[in-house]
C-alpha positions, -999 to +999 in steps of 0.1 A: +000+000+000+011+035-007-004+057+020-027+027+028-038+021-008-028-005-034-006+004-064-024+004-098-009-003-132-027+005-165-018-008-199+018-005-213+036-026-239+046-062-235+081-068-250+094-044-276+124-067-279+105-096-295+078-095-322+049-092-320+046-067-292+012-065-274-006-037-257-027-050-228-058-029-220-060-040-184-058-025-150-040-044-123-035-038-086-008-048-061-011-049-023+025-039-015+020-047+022+010-083+016+030-087-016+002-106-033+006-112-070-006-084-093-043-090-098-069-076-121-093-062-095-114-043-120-132-061-149-130-045-183-151-015-183-175-005-210-158+029-212-120+030-207-089+043-225-075+024-254-045+003-246-014+025-248+023+029-239+043+060-229+013+077-214+016+103-188-001+096-155-004+111-120-026+106-089-045+132-069-068+125-040-066+087-048-078+092-084-055+083-113-052+105-144-039+092-177-030+115-206-019+107-242+004+078-251+006+057-282-003+023-297+007+004-328-019-024-326-026-036-361+006-020-374-009+015-376+008+040-352-016+060-331-007+089-307-034+100-283-042+134-268-071+124-246-074+126-208-089+100-186-094+095-149-098+063-129-115+062-095-104+030-077-132+035-051-159+031-078-139+011-104-150+036-130-130+052-159-142+087-170-131+104-202-124+140-192-113+152-227-116+134-260-084+150-275-102+172-300-104+210-303-078+232-286-055+207-270-017+200-268-004+181-298-006+143-293+026+131-278+044+102-261+058+102-226+045+135-212+050+146-177+018+156-159+010+168-124-024+171-108-026+198-080 
């Protein structure tokens, strides 16, 4: 637990060193205190971000925010400029911005801070 809460992991890329790479669209949790195996505590939601790597993420008040990132599923590179939040208390993803309109250019590996 970090401050009494489990650590959460969303998406990423599985092996860029061997082909084919895969991009899991899962959310896993780790109880650091008990050192239990990473577990998928939240079933796939009807609304959630596409699988991605090199996204920026931060946490504020126990809520995780995920911005941008990329994906090459199907061989077509995609870079995102959307913003999502995940509330572990409810297990719900919410899209805060769809990445259209006046937004920063889509990018990989941004640094973000929620204050």
